[in-house]
N, C-alpha and C positions, 0 to 999 in steps of 0.2 A: 829567377832571371827574367828581366823585363824584355819587352819587344825591342828588337834592334833596329827596326825600320817601320815606316808607316804601312808598308804593304803586308805586314804580318798580322795586322789587326783583323778581327773576324768580321768587321762590317763589310769587307770586300766580298763576303760569301753569303750575305743575307739576302733574302727575298729574290733569289734567282729562280725564276719560274719558266724560263725559256729553254730548258733542257729537253732534247728529244729523247723521251724515255724508251723509244724503240731501239736506239743505238747507244744510249748513255745512261749512267746511273750515278747519282751523287751520294756521298756519305761522309760522316764525320768519324775519323778513326783516331785511335790512341796509339802512340809510338813510344815504347820504353827506351829512354836514352841511357839509363844506367839502373842500378839496383833499386834506387829510391825514387827516381823521377820519371814522369811521362810527360809528353807534350802532344798536342793535337794538330791534325791536318784536316782540312776539308777538301776532299778530292772528288774527281769525276772519273768514272771508268768508261772509256769509249770503246765501242766494239765495231770491228769491220768483219768482213767475211773470213779473214785469215788471222787477225790479231786482236788482242785486247790490250789497251795500254791505259795508264793513269797519269793525270797531271793535276795540278792544283786548280780548284774550281774558279778562282778569280782571274785566270788567264783569259785574254791578254791584257786586262786592265792592270794587273799587278806587275811591277817592274823588277822586284826582287822576290825570289821564293824563299820562304823561311817558315819555321813553326809558328803557330799561334800562341797566345798567352798560356802560361802554365795552367794545366787543367787539374791540379791537385784539389782545388776547392770544389770542383763540380765534376769529378771523375765519373760519378754515377750516371751522368747524362750521356756518357759516351760508352756504348756497349760494343763497339766494333774494334777489335784488335787489328792493327795494320797487317801483320804477317798472316793472320788467319783469314782475313778478308781477301787478301791477294790470292791465297791458295784456293779458297772456296770459290772465288769468281774466275779462277783460271787466268789470271792476269799474266801477260807475257813480259811486260816491262813497265817501269815508271820513268817519266822524263821530267826532270826539274830544270827550270831555266833561270839563269842569272842568280845563282846561289853565291852570296858574298863569302869571301874567304874567311871573314871574321864572324860568320853566323853559326848558330848552334846546329842548323841543318847541315852545313858543310862538315862540321865536326862529326856528326852522326854518319854522314855518307862517305867520309874520307876513306874508310877501309872496306866499303861495300859496293860503291858505284864506280863507274868509268867516266872520266872527263871526256866529253866529246868536243868541247870548245872552251877556249880561254879568252876572256875579254877584260877590259878595264873600265871602271866607272870613275871618271874624273870628278873632283869636287873642289870648291873654293873654301878655304879655311878663313872664316871671318872673325875668329875668336878675338884677335887683338886689334880689330879694325873698328874705329869709332866714327869714321866719316869717309866720304868718297876720296878725300885727299889721301887717306891711308891706303885705300884700294889702288888708286892711281900710282902711288909710290911702290906698291907691290908688283905692278906690271913692268915689263921692260920698257925702255925709253921709246923704242920703235912702236910697240903696241899702244902705249899711252898716247903717242902722237896720232896714231891712226884712229883710235877711238874718239879723240877730241875733234879731229878733222871731219869724221863722218857725222858727228852730232851737229857741227857748225854748218855743214853742207845741207843737212836736212832742214835745219831751222831757217836757213837763208831762202829756201824754196817754198816752204809750207808753214802754215800756222800749226805748231806741234803741241799736242796735249797728251799727257800721260796720266792714267788713272789706275788705281788698284782696288779691286772689289773682293770682299771676303765673306764667305758663307751667306748670311741673310741678306747681304747687299747684292748678291748675284741674282740677276733676273734670268728666267728661262730663255728669253729672247737673246740675251748676250751669249749664253752657252751655245745656242743654235748658230749664231753668227760666227763664232770662233770655229766650231766644228765644220760648218759649211765652207769657211775660208780654207781650212786644212784640206778638205775634200777636193776643192778646186785646185789647190796647189799640188796635191798628189796626182790629180788627173793630168794637169799640164806637164808635169815632170815624167809622166808615164810610170809612176811608182805604185807599189801595192803596200798594204799594211794589214796585219792580222786584226787590228782594232777596227779599221774602216772597211772590213770585208763584209759587214752586215749591219743593218739598221738596229737589230736587237742588241748588239754589243755597244753601239753608240748610245742607245737608249738607257742601257745599264749604267754607262758612264755618266750621262746627264742626270739620271735619277740619284746617283750617289753624290754628285756635286751639289745638287739642290736639297739633299736630305739633311735633316737635323739630327738624324740618328747615326752619327759617326763620331769617332774619337779623334778626329783631326780637323783642320780647317782647310777648306778649298779656297784657292786664291786665283783670280784671273787678272792679269796685267794687260792693259790695253794702251797702245800708242796710236793716236789718231793724227792724220795729216789733212788739214782743211776739212775736218769733221768726219773723215772716212777712216775706218780701221785699216791701218797700214801694217800693223804687226800686233800679235797678241800671244799670250802664254797662259796655259793652265798649269797650276802648280799646287802642291800640298804642303801645309805647315804642320809639323808634328813635333812638339817639344821645341827644341832650339834648332831643328833641322828643316830646311826648305828643300823640296824635291821638284826640280824643273821637269815637269812631265811631258808637256806637249806645246811646242812652239809653232807658229805659222805666220805667214805674211802675205800681203797682196802683191802678186808678182809685178803689177803695174808700177809699184814703187821700188822695184828691185835695185835700180841704179843708185838709190839714195840710202841703201842699207838700213831700212827701218827695223829689221830683226835685231841687228847689232845694237841699235839705239834703245830698243825696248828692253833687251836683256841688261844693258848697262843701267837703265833706270830701275829695273827689278832688283838688281844687286844693291842699288842705293836704298831702295825700300827695305830690303832685308837687313842692311846695316842699321837703318833707323829703327828697326823693330827687334833689335838684339838677336838676330839669327846668327848662330855660330858656324853652321855648315850649310853651304849652298851646293846641293848634290845635283850634278849634271847628268847622272845616270849613265848606264851602259847603253850602247857600246861606245868606244873611244873615237867618235867622229873627230876628224882633224880640227874642226873649228873649236871644239871644246877646250883643247889645251891652250888656245890663245887667251882663254879666260882665267886660267890657273897656271900653275907651274908643274911641279912633280907630284901634286896631291892626287892620289888615285887609290882605288881598292880593286883587287883582282876579283872577278866574278866568273863563275863556271856554269856551263850547261852539263848536267850529269845524268847519265843513264844508269838505272838500277834494274838489271834484268832478273826475271824470275823463271825463265825457260830458255832452252837452247835456241828456240825460234826467236824469242825476244832479244837474246844476246846477238845473234847473227844479224837480224834486221836492224836493230838499233845501231850497231857498229857500222854496218854498211851504209845505212841511210844517213845517219846524223854525222858521221865522221868523214864519209867519202862523198856520197852522192849529193846530199843537200848542199854542202859548200860549193861543189862544182856547178850545180844548177843555179845557185845564186850568182856565181861569177859569170856564167853564161848569160843570165837574165840581164845583169847590169851592162855587160858588154854589148848585148843586143840593143838595149835601150839607148846606149851611148852612140852606137853605130847608126841606129835608126834616126836619132836626132840630127847627126851630121848630114845624113842623106837628105832629110827634109830641108835643111838649110841650102 
């Protein structure tokens, strides 16, 4: 069975040297999924004073958790059995994020783990679309009118340029500009991000985008207004699927909806390049469904406990405490924003 998504490729786990070996340990483990077949996972075991837990090593760069390619051909290079290693290292639980309902990992976890969160990953099916006229026809009349009105408004105010850069065309300075723009946008909104929580994680992302040693193509779409980057997106092209990974915009252009215009142009680029699936990824932010209709895949966060302590902590934290903390955080940010006004 082949990889089901770009984030299951093992290039996400290569050359990661910034692991704190005092509190974490990484390893490549083999997981038997049936009597004849095994698959592999590259995991990191994280230790605190009270608990040990496991997650996939590529977090938070990877947006879907799944098995790596079939290891039948190189099984000898993997001498760590998953269950044995969890027991030997006294792991309390494993936590898998955004496991697609149609993935092999979900099938394996179905009768073993506990779902702590259910989300949706919207996508645009471009299979039968040969031009933007086909995509516009796919949208509702109201949405179609809104998209065209925004594009005209932007073009009436600025000189608009759209460019798409892929792999070797991507310069390090461009990656820095896009990531810095996203940092600024998050700071202005008072929002946090697991990816943007440290420079090490961002450097890993930058190195992967610029690396020639990967099995997919990195894509950066840029929309400029009067020569300035007004909106940009980092995405990945793997096979006939495009993954819309990270979008950002300059808030000074907010009134002219540059993010919407950039995404529209990126979809046009995808159609021109015979992309079949334009994956908007989880979670199901409201704006994403304005770009598609009912096309979506269920994804799950799944807890796999190995001890009573892990089961209790995992269920209390991930199912009860963490969602409430997130609700409070967003409520606080919203209230604080109104107060400042």
